[in-house]
N, C-alpha and C positions, 0 to 999 in steps of 0.2 A: 570334338563332339563331347557333350557333357550331359549329365542328368541334372535336373534342377535341384538345387539345394534348399532346404528349409531354413528360414530365419528363426533363430532361437530367441526367446524372450529374454528379459533382463536376468542377470545372474541372481539366484536366490540369496537372500541375506544382504543384498545391497539396499540400504534404506532409500537412496535416491533413484533406484531403478537402474543405475548405471552398471555396466559389466566390469567385474574385476579384471585387471590386466594380469595375465599369467604368462610365464615364459613357455613358449610352445615346446612340446616334448621333442619335436624334430630338431630343436636347437639344444635343449637341455641334455638329452641323452648322449649325443655325440660329444658335447662339451665335457660332460662328466667322464666319458671314456678317454678323451684327450688329456684331461687333467690327471686322471689316474695313471695313464701311460707316462706322462712327463714326470709325475711324482716318483714313479717307480724308477725311471731312468736317473732322476736326480739322486735318489737314495743309493742306487748302484754306483753312480759316479762319486758320491761322497765316500762310500765304503772302499772304493778302489782308488782313492786319493786322486781323482780326476777333478773334483770340486773342492774348493777351500784348501787345497794342498799348498804348502809354502816350502820350497826347496832351498831357501837361502840359508847359508851357514856363516855365522859371524866370524870374522878374523880374530886372532888373538889380541887381547887388550892388556892394559896395565892391571896389576893386582894389588895396588897400594891400599885399597879399601877392603881387602879380604883379610880377616883376622889371621894372625900368624899361627894360632893353634889349629886352624883349618888347613893352612898350607903345609904344615908339618905333621898333620894328624893322619888318621887312618881313613879307609875308604867308606866307612859307615858314618854319615853326617846327620846329626840330629839337631835341628833348630826349633823344635817344638817348645812352646812356652817362652820364646824369646831368648833362650840360651843356646849357644853353639857348642856342641861337643862332638867328638869323633871317637870311633872305635875301630879296632882291627880284629881280624879273626885270630883265635889262639894258634900257637905253634902246632905244627903237624896236622893242621886242618886246611883243607882246600874247598873253597866254595866255587864251583863252576857256575858261571852265569851265561845265559844265552839271550841275545837281543833280537828284536824285530820280528819274531814269529807270532803264531805258529805258521809253518809252511807245509803245504800238503805233501811235498816230496821229501824235504830234508828233516823236518821235525820228527817224523816217525823213525827215521834212521838214527837220529841222535838219541831218541828215547830207547830204541833197541840197544844201542851201544851202552847206555847208562844201565839198563836192566841187566845186560850180560855181565857187567862188571860190578853190580851191586853198589851203585853210586847214586846219590841224590844231587839235585842241582836247583838253581833258581832260574825261571824263565821270565824275562821281562817282555811281556807281550804288548803289541799294539792293538788298539781297539778295532782297527780295520781288519786285521787278520783274525782276531778272536771272534769277530762277528761272523766271518765267513767260514771258519773252521772250528766251531765250538767243541766238536767231538775230540779234537786234539788237546784242547785245554782240559777237558774232562779226564783224558788219559793222563795228563801231567799230574793232576791232583790225585787220581786213583793210585798212581805209582809212587806217591810220597814226595813229589817235588813241590817246590814253593813257587808261587806266582807273584810277580811284581808288575807295576805299571810302567809303560814306556810311551805314554800319550796315545792319542787316537790316530792322528795323521802323521806323526813323526816330524813335527816342525822344530826348528831351533827356537826354544822358548825365550831366548834373550831378545828376539825380535817381536815377541808377542805381548799384548796387553794382559793385564790381570784377568780381564773377562775371558779372553781367549785361553789363558792358562786354565782357568776354572772349567771352561768348556771341554778342553782336552782331557782333564782329569775325570770329570763327570761322565763323559761319553766312554772313556776307557773302563770306568767302573760299571757302567751300564752293560757294556759288552761282556765283562767278566761275570756279572750277576746273571745275565741271560745264558751264559755258557755253563757255569757250574754252581751258581747260586751263592757266591761268596764275594766279599770285598777284600782288598789287600791294602796294607799300610806301607808297602815298599814301593819306592819310585826311583827310576833311573832316567835322567834327562837324555834326550837324543843328543848325539855328537859329544857326549861327555867323555872325560878321560880320568886322570888321577886327581887326587885332592890338591896336589902341588901345582896343578895346571888351572885351578880355579882363578877367574879373573873378575874384573869389575862389572862385566856384562852378565856372567853366569851366577855370581854370588847373590845379587838381589833376588834372582829367581829361586835359588836354593832356600833363602830366608823365607820367601813367600810360600814355597811348598811346605816348609815346616809349620808355618802358621795355619795351614789347611789340614794338619795332622799327619803328614807323611814323613818318613825317614828316607833320606836320599842315599842311594847306594851307587858309588862309582867303582873304581877298581884300582888295584895296585900291581896287577900283572895283565898285560895285553897280549893276547895270542897273535894279533894282527892277521887273523885268518881271512879277513876281508880283502887283504892284498893278494891272497893265494900264493904265498911264498914257497910252498912245498910242505909236505908232511913233517919233514925233519925240523924245518924252521918253526912250524906251528908248535911242535912239541917243545922245542927249545925255549920259545917265547913264553910258553904257558907254565914252565917249571919254576916253582918258587925258589927263593934262596934256601940253601940247606937248613933244615930245621925250622924254617919260618912258615907261618900260615899265609894264605893269599886268597884274594878274590880275583878269579881269572875271567877275563872278558872274552867271550866267543860269540858266534852268531849261528842261528839255525834257520835263517831266512836271508833274503836280499841277494840271492844269486846261487851259484854252484858251490855247495858246501861239502863236496866229497872229501876234500883234504881234512876238514874238521872232523868228519866221521871217522876217517882212517886214523887220525891223530888220537882220538879218544880211546880207541881200542889198544893203543900202545902206551899212551900217557897214564891212564888210570892204573893198569897193572904195575907199571914201573914205580909210581909213587906209593901205591899200596904196599909194594914190597919194601919200601923204605919207611913204613909206619904211618903214612898219611891216611887220613879219613876223608871221604868225599861226602859232605853233608850239605843240606840246605842251610840258609843263613841263620835262622833262629835256632836250629839244632846246634850249629857251631858256636853260637853265642849263649846257648843255654837260656834262651829267652822264650816268652810266650809266642805262639804261632802268629804270624802276620795275617792269617786268614780269619775273617769273621763271617758268620752266616748272615745271609740276606733273607728277609722274610717279608710277607705282606705285599703291599703295593709295589715296592721297589723290585721285588723278585718278579712279579708279573710284568712290570714294565720291561725288565731285562729280557724275559722270555719272549715278550711281544716283539721287542727289537730284533732279536736273533731270528724269529720267525719271519719278519718282514724282510730282513736282509736275505735270508735263504730264498724267500719267494721272489724277490727282485732278481736275484742271480739266476734262478731257474727260468723265470719268465723271460728275462733278457736273453738267456741262451736260446730259448725257443724262438724269440723274435729275430735273433741273429741268423738262425737257420732259415726262418721265414724270409728275412731280407735277402739272404743268398738265393733262396728259391725264387723269390719274385724277381730278383735281378736276372737270374737265368731265364725265367719265363719271358720277361720283357724283351731281352735280347733275342731269345728264340722266336718270339712272336714277330718282332721286327724283321728278323732274317727270313722267316717263313712268308711274311707278307710281301717283302721285296721280291723274293724268288717267284712265288706263285702269281703275284699280280703282274710281274713281267711276262710270265708264261701266258697268262690270260690275254694281256694286251697284244702280244705277238701273234697269238692264235686268231683272235677276233679281228685283227687289223690286216691280216695277210690278204693279198689280192684275190686269192682263190677261195677265201673263206665263205661258206654259206651255212645258214642255220640248219638247213635240212633239205630233203628232196622236194618239198613243196614251195620253196622260195621262188619269188617273193610272195608274202601274204598280202592279199588285196581285199579280202572280204571285210564288210563293214563291222564296226565295233560299237558296243554300248558303253558309254562312259557314265559311271555312277558318281555323283557328287553329294555325299551326305553333308547336311549343313544345319548347324544350330547357332542362331544369332551371328550370322556372318554377313550382316548388311554392309559392312565396310569393305568386304573383300569379294563378295560373290559375283558382282558384275565383271570385275577384272578376270575372275576365274572362267566364267562362261564365255566371255568375249575371246579369251585366249584359245578356248576350244573351238570356237567358230572359225578360227583361222587355220585349223588343222589341215594338213595335206592328205589326210586319210579320211575316208567316209566314216562319220560318227553319228550316233544319236546320243543326245545329252539328256540325262535324267537327274534332276536335282531333287533330292529327298529332303524336304523341310521337316526336321525332327522337333516340331513344337516350338519354333522360334517365336520370340516375343518382340523382335525388332523389325518386322516386315521383310525378312529375307525372301520369302516366297513372292511377295508382291513385287519386289524389285525385279526378280527374274521374269515373272509374268509380264511386267510392264515393258520389258525389252522387246517383246514381240518377235523373237528370233525363231527361224525355222529349225525343225529337228530338236527343239528344246522342250522338254516336258517337266512339269513340276508336280511332285507327289507330296501331299501333306499328311502328316501323322502326328498323333500325340507324342510328347517327348518319351522316347523309349530307349535311347542310347544308340551309339554308332553301329554296333553289330545288327540291331534290329532294322535300322535305316538301310544298311547295305543289303540285308536280306529282302527287304521290301523292294528295293531297286532291282535286285536280281530277279525277283518274281515278275517284274514288269518290263524287263529288258527283252528286246526282240532278237538279239544276236547271240551267237555262241561264244564270241570273244568278249570278255568283260574287262574294262579298265576302271580302276578305282583311284580316286584322288581326293584330297582334302579341299574344303571350301575356301581355304586361304592360299591356295597354290595356283600358279599360272604355268601353262605348258608352252613350249616353243611349237611352231607350226609342224615340225617334224617329229615331235615327241611320240604321239600315238603310233605313227607309222613305224618308228624305230622300236617302240615298245612291244609291238605284236609280231615282229619278224621272227623271233625265236620259235613261234608256234608252227613254223615250217617243219620243225621236228615234232612228230606226233607223240614223242615221249615227254615233251615239255608240258607241264601243267600250270606253271606260274612263272612270271618274269618280274624281276626287281629292276626298277628304273634308277636313274642317277639323280638323287635329290640334292638340291643345292640351296644355299642360303641366299635369299634375294635381298634382304636388308642388312648387308654386311658393312655399311658405312660407319656404324658405331663400333666402339671397342668390344662390347659384348657380342655384337653381331660378327665381328671379325674373328673372335675366338671360336664361335660356333662354326664359322666358315672353315677354319682350319680343322676343326673336329670332323666336320662332314667329309671334307676332301681326304684328310689323312687317315681318319679312323674308319668311318662307315664305308666309304667307297673302296678303299684298299682292302678292307675286310671282305667286302662282297666279292671282289675279284678272287681273293684267296678261297673263300667258301665255295665259289662257283667251281674252281678247279678241283676242290676236294669233294664236290657234289653234296654239300651239306649246308646250303644257304639257310640261316636261321630266321631271317625276317624279310618279308616284302614290305618296303616302307609304305605307310599309309598315304604318303604324298604322291607316290607314283608307282603303281603296280598293275599287273595284268594277269588274268586267270582264264582258263578254260571253264566254261559253264559246267561241263561234265565233271571236271576235277572238284569244283566247289560242291556240286550236288552229291558226289560220292562220299564226301567227308561231312555232309550235313550242313554246309553253308557256314556263315560267320557265327561264331559262338561268343556268348557274353560270360563265359566261365572265368575269363581273366581280364585284366585291364590292358593287356597287350594283344588285342584280337588279331593284329597283323602277324605277330610272332606265332600265336596259337594256330592260325590257319596255315601258315607256312610249314610248321612242323607236321601238322596233320596231312598236308598234301605230300610231303616227303614220305611219311609212313605208309601212304596209300600207293607208293611206287612210282610217283611222278618225278620228273626232273624239275629243278628250280634253278634258273639261270639269271645272269646279270647282263643287262643291256646298257652299256655305258653311254651310248649316244641318245638315249631316251631321257633327256634332261627336263627336270621340273624345278621351278623356283618357288620356294616356300617362305612364308614369313616366320622367321625364328623369333622366340620370345625376346623382348627388348628390356626386360627388367629382371633382376635377380629373383624376385618372388615368382614371376611367371616361369622363368627357367627352372627354378626349384620344383614347382608343381609339375611341369612337364616331365623332367627327368626322374622325379620320384615315382610318377606313374609308370614310366618306361621300365625302370629298374624293378619295381615291385611286380609289374605285369610279366616281365621276363622270367622272374623267379616262379611265378604262378604257372607259366607255360611249361617251364622245365619240369616242375613237379607234376603237372597234369600228364605229360607225355613220358614219365619216368619208366613206364613198363616197356618202352622201346628198348631199354637196355638188355632185356632178357628175351625179347621176341626174335623171331626168325624173319628171313626175307628182307625186303626193303626197309621195313620198320626197324628191324634189328641192326641193319647197317647204319641207318641214321642214328639209332640209339647208342651204338658203340663208337661212332665216329663224331657225329654232329653234336649230340648232347654233351659229351665230355669236353669238346672244344669250346662250346658256348658257355658251359659252366665254368671252365677254367679261365677263359679269356674275358668273359663279360661279367662274371659274378665273383669268383674267388680271387683272381689276380688283382682286380681293382680294389678288393677289400683289403688285401695285404699291401698294396702299393703305398698307402700313407706312411708305412714304415720308412720308406726312403726319405720322406720329408722330415719325419720325426728325428731320425738319426742325423739328418743334415743340420737341423737346428741345434741339436745337441753337440755335434762336432764343431759347428761354427762358434758356439759359446765356450765349450770346454775343451775343444781340441780332439785330435790334431787338426787345426784349422786349415792348413795348407792342403793336406791330403783330402780333406772333406770338400774343399772348393774344387780341387782338381777332379774328384770323383763326380761331383754334380755337373761340372762342365762337360765331363766325358759323356754322361748320360744325355745331357742336352744336345751334344754334338750328334749323337746317334739319332735323336729325335729330329733334329734339323735335317739330317740327310734323308731320313724317311719322309719327312714332310715335303721337302723339296722334290723328291722323286715322285711323290703322290701328286703334287701340283703340276709337275711337268707332264705326268701321265694323263692328267685331266685337262691339260692345256689351260691352266690357270696362271695368272700373273703371280709372281713370287712376293710382291710387295706386302701382303698381309702377314707374311712370316716374320716381319720385324717385331710383331707383338708376341711371338711364340715364347720367349723367355718369361714375359709377364704372365702369359697364359699358364705356364707351368707352375708359377708361384701362386697365382690367385684362383684362376678358373678351375684348375685341376683339384684344388682343395675342396671347392664347392661340390664337385662331382663325387669326391670321396665321402663327404658328409651325407650326401643324398643316398648313396649306396648303403652306407652304414645305417641310415634311418630305415631304408627298405628292409635290411636284414632284421633290424629290431622289430619292425612291424610284422614281418613274416614269422619270427620266432615267438612273438607274444600273441600270435593269432589275431592280430588286428586286421581290419578290412578297410581298404582304401577306396574312396569313391572317385568317380570322374570329376575333374575340375575344369571348368571352361577357361581357356586362355583368352585374354582380352586382346583383340586384334586392332591394328591401326590402319590397315589397308595400305601398307607401305610398299607392297610388291604389286605394281600395276601392270607390268609387262616384262617379258624376259629381256635381259640385257642384250640378247642377240638380235632383237627386233630393231630395224633402222630407227634413228632418232625421230624423224618427222612422224612416222607411224606411231611411235610410242607416245609422243605428245598428243596426237589425235585421240588415242585410246584414253589417255589420262583426262582429257577435257570432256569426254562424253559423260552424260548424266543419265540416270534411269528415267524411263518414260513413266510419268505418273498417270 
């Protein structure tokens, strides 16, 4: 059902009268959200060394190309200006250096130990850690310590190109500028050791670093705290030769550093008692500070970088919580559906089951068929009703069709079939017009592109044997499931919609009577004011209203209807966009049920939260599964990611197979389930996201007519000769 849409004239400003092609907002906005999300994850992956990280370490090589003055010199190597010189720290001076930080757990403890013992040190920070913990870098500077660079991602620079070396340095400086607004001229290569261990692989890097204006700092005393040899060994390894100065290598990150912290509280007092001073490097060398202030654009670039890193970490943390929540919801929903749908099937299929004290229901039924431009389908629809095993009157409400829909029905000359014509006013108005002209108290509603089995109407009205039942949902099935997109919708209808309806039936909070096959008591419809055009999901709206009025709404699985599902992505998009947005409208319209008493309050506090959670919020968060899947496949851990995805798929396969068995469907279409999860599900995500955007921006969506091909001519359960006969019949002109 659709309202007519006006054709707009040529776009203004187009000289030739042609319309400018623009990217539809329904595509642009979701794409922008996806790009932003992936960019944020890429940033986080880069800062956490999951992207562009290189963990290779070069083996020792010959050192015949390294100058002897370097091999025999001190740990401070200056190759600026093309000349290679070295320096050592003065006697009775110790320069403690800490690599790989700052670390949120161990760096504060190291800083506390230094502060307790009135000692200064040099921290060679990595850009990844400084970007994530700028407050710790600020504390280092505030407490008089010196900062040096240790690259951004901690790669072995002997494997890297000059371009990568420049990148590591510039990104390290960017993080430092963003954290404390300074630059540093001190640099320590990752995996470095003493000057005497310089080789032909590391020396060219040291020369290049000098050409970029940096002084390379190695060490002459290695605590080997990374080996965790014990506190006594760390102290012993860190103690310089008597009376000699030393640059001591330690670590404040990269693992458990409790031995380092304990060693500091013993090492520093011991050496201070022997006359040693613990200074930063430039203090020990009596040289100008290695720090220079950053101003202007470079400072703002650094601050922006730190802000983006912090935002990516925080948002990702929220997303991880959301991913855990959606994972739990998905599993809980599957478990609930399996349990309650099984209960529903056992209850309704038991031999002694009856719908109510007045069973069976034999009174005649009025079938309302609203139709707008259904010329290709309407004959099949009406003829399927004429084969009904239950007495029916058929009312076709032509809602201003322009393709001769009404003439086709009138030309059939069938008994008990009436045609009512009206100007195009929309599906709710057409149904209300049909209701006003119906002769019977039980009303069946169906779409003009749907065909019923002979037993459908009879099965659909049997629940009215219970006087508490106000509406009945039938079993809508995809009739054109021979195409791939049709098979995907077939899986969705059987696995999703029908399992859901069994679950909601048991919970007594059915959210939707499908427009393709539903039945109502006239009194229930009249008490809630009939069909409303307040929302685009009039079927969901009326179902919620009937619940709130105190009626029961149930599911009749044997009342099967075969509908023509959209056969193109564009048509599917239009349909699901309308469904999603209309569902949101209906939830918002009936929101007061949350605080009301009686039947309305029960539905509001049980039905509305479930519908909101499972049909609106959970699908909105579900794309996180796929986003993290893509990220994990590309950047790792790949094997765990693949196993997790196949685990989720296995759960879905089990649920789908159970649903198909429950609905007595062949399992063959489930072959396409993995592909459905990769492609079809993503389309549904984007549709829901677009619906959210429309709702939040206050947009108003109009009905859009789906183009039908008349592909569903008769139910598959009808014998083949009869089906061929029906397909060969033509309208009487």
